[in-house]
N, C-alpha and C positions, 0 to 999 in steps of 0.2 A: 547348360543345356539350352539351344535354340528350339524354339517353339514356332514350326514352320506352321505359316495360316495355309490350307489346303485354298486350292486357285478354283477362283469360280468359274463354271462351267455355263459358257454361252449358249442356249439354246431356245428355237422356236417352238411355239406353242405345239405345231406338229410334232414336233421332236421329241418332247416332254411325253405326250401321249403315248409315243411310239415307245418310248424309254418304260414307261407306267406298265403298258400293256408287256412288254417283252420279261419286265420281272415278275408279274403274276404268273407268264407262261413256265419260266424259270423255276417259279417256286411249284408249280404243278408238276415239272420235270422231277424237280426234287424227289416227290414221293412215289414217283414211278422208277426213279433209278434206285431208291431205297430199298423198294419192291425188289428189282432185279437182282439188288447185291442178295437180300436173305434169300432169295430162293435158291440163287448159285451158291451161297454157304451152307444152304441145307441139304447138296449134292454129297459132301463130303469133302474128300482131299481137294484143299485149295490149292495146293503148288502148282497144278496142272490145269486148274480150271480156268478155261480161257474168258466163261461168261463173268466169273467174280472179278477176274484182273480188268476187262474190259469194262465192267460195274463201275468199279475205283475209278479208272480214269476219267470216263464218262460224269462219275460224281466230282472229282478235282475240276474238271472242266467250268460244270456248270455251278459249281461253287464259287470258283474263282469271277465267273460273269456274274455271278448275283452281288459278289463284294463292289465290283465295279458299279454295278448300276446303283448299288446302294450309297457306295462315294458321290457320284454325280448328282443323285435327288438330293444329298444333302447341303450340297452348295451351288446350288446354280442360279442363273439370273436369266428370266424370261426376255427374249431380244425381239422389239415391236419393230416390226417393218414399216417405214413408213414411204410414203409416197414421193418423194423426193426428187425421183430420176437420178438416183445415183448405184452403183453396186452396195449391197449389205449383206449380212448374213441371212440368206434364205433366197436371195434372188436368183432367179435363171438367169445365165446371160448369154447372150448368143457372140462368140469371137469369129473374128478374121485372123489366122495364123499362118503364115508361108502359103498364102493363093487360097486355104482351106477353112471352110466355114465349122465351127465345132461349138457344140451348148454344152454348159456345165451349170449346175447347180451350186450358189456357197453355203457351204454347213460347217457346223463344229467340227472339232477333231473327231470325237467319238462316230459321228454320223459319215465320216467321209470313208466314199468306196468310189474310187477312178473309175471302174469298170461300167457302173450305175451312172457315169457322169457327176456325181457327186465331187466335189472336193472343198478341203479345208480352205476356211478364211484365215489361216496361218501356213498353208503351203505357198511357195515363191509365187504361183497364179494368184493364187486366192488373196495374197496380200499386195500384190502389185495392181491388182484392178480394183482393190476396196476404194468406196470412194469416189472413183470415173464414172462419168457421165457418156452417152452414146456419143460417139464420134471421136474418144479419148483413145489413146494410145499407151499403151503400159510395156513397159520395157524392161527384159529379163535377161537375165547371164545365165543359161544353164550350160553345160557342160563345156565353158567358156566361149558360147557364142551367144551373141548376144540376139535374142527373141523381140519381135513386135508383135502384140496383143491389141487389136483394134476393137473397139466395142462396140457391136453392131446393134444390140437390142437389150434389154432389161426389162423383165417380167418381175414387178416385186407382189 
């Protein structure tokens, strides 16, 4: 049997605090969900009790998130941002691609949310621009096309 060592999650201080806050909120939510399930259970017939079944689903989703956060909090490393002028985890980066300017924040995988402009350091764009400086160009092949990302600004 092979013991697989859990991977270390790289987190900024801000991300760690946000995770701890979310964890506490999930634990409070656990109590509320259990109360809702108990109230729905008291109504009797569970086979067609929508409130009961939605409560069970909400509980499962919440418990999965609690487990996920616990795993992250058991094995993480705080990334300390330096002001060395390079793109790193936690950097806000202004890029030019195809004549358009875009801004992204480079975050850990569990924080990524492209709709909010947060891209993972492990994503194709994130990994290509890590370590780059203003003026550098990162070349990435996306969908069989070469795309160039010029670093216009870095805010650490």
